KEKE-3310 file (N, C-alpha, C; in steps of 0.2 Angstrom, whole numbers, plus 5000, padded with zeros to 4 digits):
npx = (5043:5054:5058:5050:5058:5071:5069:5075:5072:5069:5067:5054:5047:5048:5039:5027:5026:5023:5012:5002:5003:4998:4984:4975:4974:4969:4957:4949:4950:4943:4931:4928:4929:4918:4908:4907:4898:4885:4870:4854:4857:4864:4881:4888:4900:4903:4910:4904:4901:4913:4920:4913:4912:4924:4932:4923:4929:4942:4941:4936:4949:4959:4954:4956:4971:4975:4967:4973:4974:4962:4958:4948:4950:4962:4953:4945:4950:4952:4951:4940:4945:4951:4942:4935:4946:4947:4934:4934:4946:4942:4932:4936:4948:4945:4932:4926:4939:4941:4929:4928:4940:4937:4927:4931:4940:4928:4926:4935:4953:4963:4977:4976:4969:4981:4991:4985:4982:4994:4997:4992:5004:5011:5000:4999:5011:5010:5000:5006:5015:5008:4999:5005:5017:5028:5047:5055:5066:5072:5071:5063:5050:5051:5049:5036:5029:5032:5027:5013:5012:5012:5002:4991:4993:4988:4976:4970:4974:4966:4961:4958:4952:4938:4933:4920:4916:4915:4911:4923:4927:4930:4937:4937:4935:4939:4926:4930:4944:4942:4936:4947:4955:4949:4949:4962:4964:4955:4962:4974:4970:4964:4976:4983:4973:4977:4989:4989:4979:4977:4987:4986:4983:4982:4991:4985:4972:4968:4967:4958:4945:4945:4943:4931:4921:4923:4917:4904:4899:4901:4891:4879:4880:4879:4866:4859:4860:4859:4850:4844:4842:4852:4864:4860:4865:4876:4878:4881:4889:4901:4906:4910:4919:4931:4933:4938:4950:4957:4957:4965:4976:4980:4975:4978:4989:4998:4999:5005:5017:5020:5020:5033:5042:5043:5046:5060:5069:5075:5071:5075:5076:5063:5058:5063:5059:5046:5047:5045:5032:5022:5027:5027:5013:5010:5015:5008:4996:4997:5001:4991:4978:4981:4983:4988:4999:4993:4996:4995:4996:5009:5017:5012:5016:5030:5033:5029:5036:5050:5047:5047:5059:5065:5062:5067:5080:5079:5075:5088:5098:5106:5099:5100:5084:5079:5078:5062:5057:5045:5034:5022:5008:5013:5008:4998:5001:5015:5021:5032:5024:5020:5030:5035:5045:5047:5034:5032:5031:5019:5010:4999:4985:4977:4969:4957)
npy = (4862:4865:4875:4884:4889:4891:4906:4920:4934:4945:4942:4937:4950:4959:4952:4953:4967:4972:4963:4970:4982:4982:4979:4987:4994:4980:4977:4988:4986:4973:4976:4984:4973:4967:4974:4971:4959:4960:4959:4960:4973:4977:4978:4964:4964:4973:4985:4984:4969:4963:4966:4960:4946:4943:4944:4933:4923:4924:4923:4909:4901:4907:4903:4888:4887:4892:4882:4875:4885:4888:4885:4879:4879:4889:4900:4900:4907:4920:4937:4949:4961:4958:4952:4963:4971:4964:4965:4978:4981:4974:4980:4994:4991:4980:4981:4994:5003:4994:4996:5010:5011:5005:5012:5023:5017:5018:5033:5038:5043:5028:5030:5042:5038:5026:5036:5045:5035:5032:5041:5034:5027:5038:5042:5032:5033:5045:5042:5032:5038:5048:5039:5027:5031:5030:5033:5043:5047:5064:5061:5054:5059:5072:5065:5059:5071:5079:5068:5070:5084:5079:5072:5079:5090:5083:5083:5094:5103:5106:5095:5090:5078:5072:5067:5065:5080:5090:5104:5110:5118:5131:5125:5113:5098:5080:5069:5054:5055:5061:5050:5040:5044:5046:5032:5028:5032:5025:5014:5016:5017:5005:4997:5003:4999:4985:4984:4989:4980:4966:4958:4943:4936:4925:4928:4920:4918:4930:4935:4927:4930:4945:4945:4939:4945:4957:4957:4953:4964:4974:4969:4970:4985:4989:4984:4990:5003:5004:4995:4978:4974:4977:4968:4961:4953:4947:4933:4927:4919:4922:4933:4926:4917:4925:4932:4922:4920:4931:4934:4923:4926:4939:4942:4933:4923:4936:4940:4930:4930:4942:4940:4930:4938:4947:4937:4936:4946:4962:4976:4987:4983:4979:4991:4997:4990:4993:5006:5006:5004:5014:5020:5008:5003:5017:5013:5000:5004:5012:5001:4992:4999:5009:5021:5037:5048:5063:5079:5086:5073:5070:5080:5078:5065:5066:5074:5066:5053:5060:5063:5046:5044:5053:5046:5034:5037:5041:5029:5021:5026:5023:5017:5003:4994:4978:4963:4955:4938:4930:4918:4904:4907:4917:4931:4946:4960:4956:4956:4967:4976:4990:4999:5013:5020:5014:5013:5010:4996:4992:4988:4995:4996:4982:4975:4968)
npz = (5152:5152:5142:5147:5158:5153:5146:5149:5164:5160:5145:5149:5154:5144:5133:5141:5143:5131:5126:5133:5131:5118:5121:5122:5108:5101:5106:5103:5089:5088:5090:5079:5071:5075:5069:5057:5056:5061:5069:5068:5064:5074:5083:5088:5096:5105:5117:5130:5130:5127:5137:5147:5144:5141:5153:5159:5152:5155:5170:5170:5165:5174:5186:5184:5180:5195:5203:5215:5225:5229:5243:5256:5268:5270:5266:5278:5285:5283:5288:5294:5287:5277:5269:5266:5260:5249:5243:5241:5233:5222:5217:5213:5206:5198:5194:5191:5185:5174:5167:5165:5157:5146:5142:5138:5127:5117:5116:5112:5106:5103:5107:5115:5129:5132:5134:5143:5154:5159:5170:5180:5189:5195:5202:5210:5217:5225:5232:5240:5248:5253:5261:5266:5270:5263:5259:5245:5234:5226:5213:5209:5214:5205:5194:5194:5195:5183:5175:5178:5173:5159:5156:5160:5149:5138:5140:5142:5132:5116:5105:5087:5087:5085:5097:5111:5119:5135:5144:5158:5173:5163:5152:5138:5140:5134:5135:5133:5137:5150:5157:5156:5164:5178:5177:5179:5191:5199:5198:5204:5217:5220:5220:5232:5240:5242:5245:5257:5264:5262:5267:5269:5260:5246:5229:5219:5224:5225:5213:5207:5213:5212:5199:5198:5208:5202:5189:5191:5197:5187:5178:5186:5186:5173:5171:5179:5174:5160:5157:5155:5141:5136:5135:5123:5114:5120:5121:5107:5096:5088:5098:5109:5103:5098:5110:5120:5115:5116:5129:5132:5128:5131:5144:5152:5149:5148:5161:5166:5161:5164:5180:5180:5174:5185:5196:5191:5190:5196:5204:5197:5184:5178:5180:5169:5159:5160:5156:5143:5137:5137:5124:5117:5117:5109:5096:5092:5091:5079:5070:5072:5071:5064:5067:5069:5080:5086:5087:5099:5107:5105:5110:5126:5126:5125:5135:5147:5143:5147:5160:5164:5162:5172:5183:5181:5183:5196:5203:5201:5210:5224:5240:5229:5228:5234:5225:5225:5227:5218:5223:5223:5230:5238:5248:5243:5246:5249:5238:5231:5221:5218:5225:5233:5229:5216:5207:5196:5192:5187:5175:5172:5163:5158:5148:5153)
capx = (5044:5063:5058:5050:5065:5077:5068:5076:5066:5068:5063:5046:5045:5047:5034:5021:5024:5021:5006:4997:5004:4993:4978:4969:4972:4965:4950:4946:4951:4939:4926:4929:4928:4911:4904:4905:4894:4879:4864:4850:4859:4867:4886:4887:4906:4902:4914:4902:4900:4919:4924:4908:4912:4932:4931:4921:4935:4949:4939:4938:4956:4963:4954:4960:4978:4976:4963:4976:4974:4955:4959:4943:4955:4965:4951:4940:4956:4953:4949:4934:4946:4953:4937:4931:4949:4948:4931:4938:4951:4938:4926:4940:4953:4941:4927:4926:4944:4942:4922:4930:4944:4932:4921:4935:4942:4923:4924:4943:4958:4968:4984:4976:4969:4986:4995:4983:4984:5001:4996:4991:5010:5013:4994:5000:5016:5006:4995:5010:5019:5003:4994:5010:5023:5036:5051:5055:5070:5069:5071:5057:5046:5052:5047:5031:5027:5033:5021:5007:5011:5012:4993:4988:4992:4985:4969:4968:4975:4963:4965:4954:4950:4932:4930:4914:4919:4910:4913:4924:4931:4934:4940:4933:4938:4936:4923:4935:4949:4941:4936:4953:4958:4944:4949:4967:4963:4952:4966:4979:4966:4965:4984:4987:4970:4979:4997:4985:4975:4979:4994:4985:4979:4986:4991:4981:4966:4966:4965:4950:4940:4944:4939:4923:4918:4923:4913:4898:4899:4902:4884:4874:4880:4876:4860:4854:4860:4855:4844:4846:4842:4861:4868:4856:4869:4881:4879:4883:4896:4909:4910:4914:4926:4936:4935:4942:4959:4958:4957:4970:4984:4980:4974:4982:4997:5001:4999:5009:5024:5021:5024:5038:5046:5045:5051:5066:5072:5075:5065:5078:5075:5055:5054:5066:5056:5039:5047:5046:5025:5020:5029:5025:5006:5008:5016:5004:4989:4997:5002:4986:4973:4984:4980:4995:4998:4991:5002:4995:5000:5017:5018:5010:5019:5037:5034:5027:5043:5055:5044:5049:5069:5068:5059:5071:5085:5079:5075:5095:5101:5107:5101:5094:5079:5082:5072:5059:5057:5040:5034:5016:5006:5013:5002:4996:5004:5022:5024:5033:5020:5020:5032:5035:5053:5045:5029:5030:5030:5013:5010:4993:4978:4979:4965:4952)
capy = (4866:4869:4881:4891:4891:4895:4913:4926:4937:4952:4943:4938:4957:4961:4950:4955:4974:4971:4962:4974:4989:4982:4976:4994:4993:4974:4979:4992:4980:4968:4979:4985:4967:4965:4979:4965:4953:4964:4956:4963:4980:4979:4976:4958:4963:4979:4987:4979:4961:4961:4967:4955:4941:4943:4942:4925:4917:4924:4919:4901:4900:4908:4897:4881:4889:4893:4878:4873:4890:4888:4880:4881:4880:4895:4905:4903:4912:4927:4939:4954:4968:4954:4951:4971:4974:4961:4967:4985:4980:4971:4986:4998:4988:4974:4983:5002:5004:4992:4998:5016:5011:5003:5016:5029:5017:5019:5038:5043:5038:5024:5035:5046:5031:5024:5040:5046:5029:5032:5045:5028:5025:5044:5042:5027:5035:5050:5037:5028:5043:5050:5035:5023:5035:5028:5038:5043:5052:5069:5061:5049:5065:5076:5062:5060:5078:5080:5065:5073:5088:5078:5069:5086:5093:5079:5081:5100:5105:5105:5090:5089:5071:5071:5066:5069:5085:5094:5109:5110:5126:5135:5120:5109:5092:5077:5063:5047:5057:5061:5042:5038:5049:5044:5026:5027:5035:5019:5008:5017:5016:4997:4994:5005:4996:4980:4985:4990:4976:4961:4953:4938:4935:4923:4929:4916:4918:4937:4937:4925:4933:4950:4945:4936:4951:4963:4955:4954:4971:4976:4968:4974:4992:4989:4983:4995:5009:5002:4988:4969:4973:4980:4963:4956:4949:4943:4925:4928:4914:4928:4938:4921:4914:4929:4934:4917:4920:4939:4932:4917:4927:4946:4943:4925:4924:4942:4941:4925:4933:4947:4937:4926:4942:4950:4933:4934:4951:4966:4983:4993:4979:4979:4998:4999:4987:4997:5013:5006:5004:5021:5018:5001:5006:5021:5010:4995:5008:5013:4996:4987:5004:5015:5027:5040:5052:5069:5086:5086:5067:5069:5084:5074:5059:5066:5075:5059:5052:5064:5060:5041:5045:5056:5040:5029:5039:5040:5020:5019:5029:5019:5012:4998:4990:4972:4960:4949:4933:4929:4910:4902:4906:4923:4936:4950:4965:4955:4956:4973:4978:4997:5004:5022:5022:5010:5013:5009:4988:4990:4991:4999:4995:4974:4973:4967)
capz = (5158:5150:5138:5152:5164:5148:5145:5155:5166:5155:5141:5150:5155:5137:5131:5145:5142:5121:5126:5139:5126:5112:5123:5120:5100:5099:5110:5096:5082:5089:5090:5072:5065:5077:5065:5051:5060:5063:5071:5068:5064:5082:5085:5095:5099:5110:5123:5136:5129:5126:5145:5151:5142:5141:5161:5161:5151:5161:5176:5170:5164:5181:5191:5182:5185:5201:5209:5222:5230:5232:5249:5260:5276:5271:5264:5281:5290:5281:5292:5290:5285:5272:5263:5264:5254:5243:5239:5239:5226:5215:5214:5209:5199:5193:5190:5189:5180:5166:5162:5162:5151:5139:5138:5136:5120:5114:5114:5111:5102:5109:5110:5122:5134:5133:5137:5149:5157:5162:5177:5187:5193:5201:5206:5216:5222:5229:5238:5245:5252:5259:5266:5269:5272:5261:5257:5239:5231:5224:5205:5209:5215:5198:5187:5194:5193:5176:5170:5178:5167:5153:5156:5159:5143:5135:5143:5142:5126:5112:5101:5083:5084:5086:5104:5114:5124:5140:5146:5164:5171:5157:5146:5136:5142:5132:5139:5135:5142:5158:5159:5157:5170:5183:5178:5183:5199:5202:5197:5210:5223:5220:5222:5239:5247:5239:5248:5265:5268:5259:5268:5273:5254:5239:5223:5216:5226:5225:5205:5205:5218:5209:5191:5199:5209:5197:5184:5195:5201:5182:5177:5189:5186:5168:5171:5181:5171:5153:5156:5152:5133:5134:5134:5120:5109:5124:5120:5101:5096:5087:5104:5113:5101:5098:5119:5122:5112:5119:5138:5135:5127:5134:5151:5155:5147:5149:5168:5169:5159:5170:5186:5178:5173:5192:5199:5189:5188:5200:5203:5190:5176:5179:5179:5163:5153:5159:5152:5136:5139:5132:5116:5113:5114:5101:5090:5091:5089:5072:5067:5070:5069:5058:5071:5070:5086:5085:5090:5105:5109:5104:5115:5130:5126:5125:5142:5150:5144:5151:5168:5167:5162:5179:5188:5181:5186:5203:5205:5200:5214:5229:5241:5226:5229:5232:5221:5228:5223:5218:5224:5223:5236:5239:5248:5237:5251:5250:5231:5229:5214:5218:5230:5232:5226:5211:5206:5189:5191:5186:5167:5170:5161:5155:5143:5157)
cpx = (5053:5063:5056:5055:5070:5075:5070:5071:5065:5066:5053:5044:5043:5040:5027:5020:5020:5014:5000:4998:4997:4987:4973:4967:4968:4959:4947:4945:4945:4930:4923:4928:4922:4906:4904:4902:4888:4874:4859:4850:4863:4875:4887:4893:4906:4906:4911:4901:4908:4923:4920:4912:4920:4933:4927:4926:4939:4947:4940:4945:4961:4961:4955:4966:4978:4970:4967:4975:4966:4953:4953:4947:4957:4960:4945:4946:4956:4950:4942:4938:4950:4948:4934:4938:4949:4940:4932:4939:4947:4933:4931:4944:4950:4936:4925:4933:4944:4934:4925:4933:4942:4929:4924:4937:4935:4923:4929:4948:4962:4974:4983:4973:4975:4991:4992:4983:4990:5002:4995:4997:5012:5008:4997:5005:5014:5004:5000:5012:5014:5000:4999:5015:5029:5039:5053:5061:5069:5069:5064:5050:5044:5049:5041:5027:5026:5027:5016:5005:5009:5004:4989:4987:4989:4975:4966:4969:4970:4964:4957:4953:4943:4928:4925:4917:4914:4914:4917:4930:4934:4937:4935:4938:4936:4932:4928:4942:4950:4940:4942:4958:4956:4946:4957:4967:4961:4957:4972:4975:4966:4972:4983:4980:4973:4985:4993:4983:4975:4985:4992:4983:4983:4985:4985:4973:4963:4963:4958:4945:4939:4941:4932:4918:4916:4917:4906:4894:4897:4895:4880:4874:4877:4868:4854:4856:4857:4851:4846:4847:4850:4866:4864:4861:4875:4882:4882:4890:4902:4911:4914:4921:4931:4938:4939:4949:4961:4960:4964:4977:4984:4981:4979:4988:5001:5002:5006:5016:5026:5027:5030:5044:5050:5049:5059:5071:5072:5069:5067:5076:5067:5054:5057:5061:5049:5041:5044:5038:5022:5021:5027:5016:5004:5010:5010:4999:4992:4998:4995:4980:4974:4981:4988:4994:4996:4997:5002:4997:5005:5020:5018:5013:5027:5038:5033:5035:5050:5054:5047:5058:5067:5067:5063:5078:5085:5079:5083:5100:5102:5102:5096:5091:5080:5076:5069:5057:5049:5037:5026:5015:5007:5008:5002:5001:5012:5026:5024:5030:5022:5023:5031:5041:5052:5038:5027:5031:5024:5011:5003:4986:4981:4974:4958:4953)
cpy = (4869:4874:4885:4892:4892:4901:4915:4929:4941:4948:4940:4944:4959:4960:4953:4963:4975:4969:4966:4979:4986:4980:4982:4992:4986:4975:4984:4989:4976:4971:4982:4978:4965:4968:4975:4961:4958:4958:4960:4971:4982:4975:4973:4962:4972:4980:4982:4971:4960:4961:4960:4946:4939:4941:4937:4921:4918:4922:4911:4898:4902:4903:4890:4883:4889:4889:4877:4879:4892:4883:4885:4884:4886:4899:4907:4906:4919:4931:4946:4959:4962:4953:4958:4973:4970:4964:4974:4985:4977:4976:4991:4996:4983:4975:4990:5004:5003:4995:5006:5017:5008:5008:5023:5027:5018:5028:5042:5041:5033:5026:5038:5041:5029:5028:5042:5040:5029:5037:5040:5027:5034:5045:5038:5029:5042:5046:5035:5032:5044:5046:5029:5027:5033:5033:5036:5049:5057:5067:5058:5055:5068:5072:5061:5067:5079:5075:5067:5078:5086:5073:5076:5090:5090:5081:5088:5104:5101:5100:5090:5080:5066:5067:5069:5075:5087:5098:5108:5114:5129:5130:5116:5103:5086:5070:5056:5049:5058:5054:5040:5039:5046:5035:5024:5029:5029:5014:5009:5017:5009:4995:4998:5001:4989:4977:4985:4984:4969:4956:4946:4933:4933:4928:4927:4918:4925:4938:4933:4929:4942:4951:4945:4942:4956:4962:4955:4961:4974:4975:4970:4981:4993:4989:4987:5003:5010:4999:4981:4968:4974:4973:4957:4951:4946:4935:4924:4923:4917:4931:4930:4918:4919:4933:4927:4918:4926:4938:4928:4920:4935:4944:4937:4926:4930:4942:4936:4927:4938:4945:4934:4932:4944:4944:4934:4940:4957:4973:4986:4989:4979:4988:5001:4995:4989:5002:5012:5006:5008:5018:5013:5001:5011:5017:5003:5000:5011:5007:4992:4993:5010:5021:5031:5045:5059:5074:5086:5080:5066:5075:5080:5070:5061:5069:5070:5056:5055:5062:5053:5042:5047:5050:5035:5031:5038:5031:5018:5021:5023:5022:5006:4994:4983:4967:4955:4945:4929:4921:4910:4901:4915:4927:4941:4956:4962:4955:4965:4977:4986:5000:5011:5024:5017:5010:5010:5001:4986:4992:4994:4994:4988:4971:4972:4966)
cpz = (5156:5147:5142:5157:5159:5144:5150:5157:5162:5149:5142:5151:5149:5132:5135:5143:5135:5121:5128:5133:5121:5114:5121:5112:5097:5101:5104:5091:5083:5087:5083:5068:5068:5072:5058:5051:5064:5064:5072:5067:5070:5081:5091:5098:5101:5115:5129:5135:5130:5134:5147:5149:5142:5150:5162:5159:5156:5168:5176:5169:5170:5186:5191:5184:5190:5207:5216:5226:5232:5239:5255:5267:5277:5269:5272:5287:5289:5284:5289:5285:5278:5267:5264:5259:5249:5239:5237:5232:5220:5212:5211:5204:5195:5190:5185:5184:5175:5163:5160:5157:5144:5137:5137:5129:5116:5112:5113:5107:5106:5111:5117:5128:5134:5137:5145:5154:5163:5169:5183:5191:5197:5205:5213:5221:5227:5235:5243:5249:5255:5265:5271:5271:5270:5258:5249:5239:5228:5215:5203:5209:5206:5193:5187:5193:5186:5172:5171:5174:5160:5150:5155:5152:5139:5134:5143:5135:5121:5108:5095:5081:5086:5092:5106:5119:5129:5144:5155:5165:5168:5152:5145:5136:5137:5136:5139:5139:5148:5161:5159:5163:5177:5184:5180:5189:5202:5203:5204:5216:5226:5223:5229:5242:5247:5245:5258:5267:5268:5259:5269:5266:5248:5234:5218:5217:5225:5216:5203:5209:5215:5205:5193:5200:5205:5191:5186:5196:5192:5178:5180:5187:5179:5165:5175:5178:5163:5152:5154:5145:5132:5132:5129:5117:5113:5123:5111:5101:5094:5093:5109:5110:5101:5106:5122:5120:5115:5126:5138:5133:5131:5141:5154:5154:5149:5156:5171:5165:5163:5175:5186:5178:5180:5196:5198:5188:5196:5200:5198:5184:5175:5176:5171:5159:5153:5156:5146:5133:5135:5124:5112:5111:5108:5096:5087:5088:5082:5068:5067:5068:5064:5061:5072:5077:5082:5088:5096:5110:5109:5109:5122:5131:5127:5132:5148:5150:5149:5158:5170:5165:5168:5186:5187:5183:5194:5206:5204:5205:5222:5236:5234:5230:5228:5229:5226:5225:5224:5219:5225:5231:5241:5240:5242:5238:5251:5244:5230:5222:5212:5224:5228:5228:5218:5208:5199:5187:5192:5180:5168:5167:5157:5152:5146:5165)
residu = (MET:LYS:VAL:ILE:ASN:SER:ILE:PRO:GLY:ARG:GLY:TYR:LEU:LEU:LEU:ALA:VAL:LEU:ILE:PHE:ALA:ALA:SER:SER:SER:VAL:THR:ARG:GLN:LEU:THR:GLU:LEU:GLY:ALA:GLN:HIS:LEU:ILE:ASP:GLY:ARG:ASN:PRO:VAL:SER:PHE:CYS:ASN:VAL:LEU:PHE:VAL:GLY:ASN:ILE:TRP:ALA:LEU:ILE:ILE:LEU:THR:LEU:LEU:ASN:ARG:ARG:GLU:LEU:ASN:LEU:GLN:ALA:ILE:ARG:GLN:PHE:SER:GLY:LYS:ASP:TRP:LEU:GLY:LEU:THR:ALA:VAL:ALA:PHE:PHE:SER:GLY:ALA:LEU:ALA:PRO:ALA:LEU:PHE:PHE:GLY:ALA:LEU:GLU:ARG:THR:MET:VAL:ASN:ASN:VAL:ILE:LEU:ILE:GLY:ARG:ILE:GLU:PRO:PRO:LEU:THR:LEU:ALA:LEU:SER:VAL:TRP:LEU:LEU:HIS:GLU:ARG:VAL:ASN:ARG:TRP:VAL:VAL:ALA:GLY:ALA:ILE:VAL:SER:PHE:LEU:GLY:VAL:ALA:ALA:ILE:VAL:LEU:ILE:PRO:GLN:THR:THR:GLY:SER:GLU:MET:MET:PRO:MET:GLY:GLY:PHE:GLN:VAL:GLY:ILE:GLY:GLU:LEU:MET:THR:LEU:VAL:GLY:ALA:ILE:ALA:GLY:ALA:LEU:GLY:THR:ILE:VAL:SER:LYS:ILE:SER:LEU:GLY:ASN:VAL:SER:LEU:GLY:PHE:PHE:SER:ILE:TYR:ARG:ASN:ALA:LEU:GLY:THR:LEU:ILE:PHE:PHE:VAL:LEU:VAL:ILE:ASN:LEU:PHE:GLY:LEU:GLN:HIS:PHE:THR:ASP:VAL:PHE:ALA:PRO:VAL:VAL:TRP:GLN:TRP:MET:PHE:ILE:TYR:SER:ALA:VAL:ILE:VAL:VAL:PHE:GLY:GLN:PHE:CYS:TRP:PHE:MET:GLY:LEU:LYS:ARG:THR:ASP:ALA:SER:GLU:VAL:SER:LEU:ALA:ASN:SER:PHE:SER:PRO:VAL:ALA:GLY:VAL:LEU:ALA:ALA:TYR:LEU:ILE:LEU:GLY:GLU:ALA:PRO:THR:ALA:THR:GLN:TYR:ILE:GLY:GLY:VAL:ILE:ILE:LEU:VAL:GLY:ILE:ILE:LEU:ASN:GLN:ILE:GLY:ILE:SER:GLN:PRO:PRO:THR:PRO:GLN:PRO:HIS:ARG:VAL:LYS:PRO:GLY:ASP:SER:VAL:ALA:ALA:ILE:PRO:ALA:GLN:SER:ALA:GLU:ASN:PRO:ASP:ARG:SER:VAL:GLY:PHE:LYS:GLY:VAL)
# end
């Protein structure tokens, strides 16, 4: 306990950002390791198996850590709106977004997924202003617009990366890039729904329910689209061994560090730490996979970084957002995870 309390909030934020930034590269690396343990010519560590088994391990660990919040008396007090909101968030951010991100990792470079995924904070900002009528300053708006342009450059400028392509409006758009874009939209929608309708739901129960229902929805979708045989190798020991480590480190420990950081820092520190996320992700892709950025990724990445800098300037303008101390039992909506002034309090895709 003393060790946990001795680590400063910035240290927790840095750990969380590094863990989440490496998640995409680690996921790709796991599937490549699975190729060395083929079962009847099949890779047991497929992206679908990784997501499904990873979610099950994460659910087990999260349930053990948050078992006190599985309070039947409190759960009975949830309204129909609460359950509807929980189910919507589970669909968007617990099933659809992860499935799309994992599918994208199978079809394009990790750096594309990392950089295009940065469109989620500006999307959340736009939805917050439109639906929640939150106010923002010009710097934050400018940062969001510039980030949009950076993502558009990566999606629309032709790349020689071997990505699967499809024609769209006169452009050749990569299928993996498009899946990442739709996944980011799903994640932003999940965030907005959680802010609108989950004021009475504790963070622990929210995490468990989103993970459980998201896993079930993903399983049903895959069965309907590809058939039960798609999960033929899901019980292979190599899958469960690797995914236990993956879920414990990236999903559970990463989220623990993130919320400990939120509890001990203010909005500007969180945004500053998160601004390193794309750089850390690209660096992780190079160190883990040997994947060097392409010219298109350099162009889009620089534009996105300019947008992040503008957003950081906007956040630093008075009045400075007051820190919110996250406490056990806090509701989801009570935690300013993506306010309009600071949409970067989420680091986007977190592996599962």
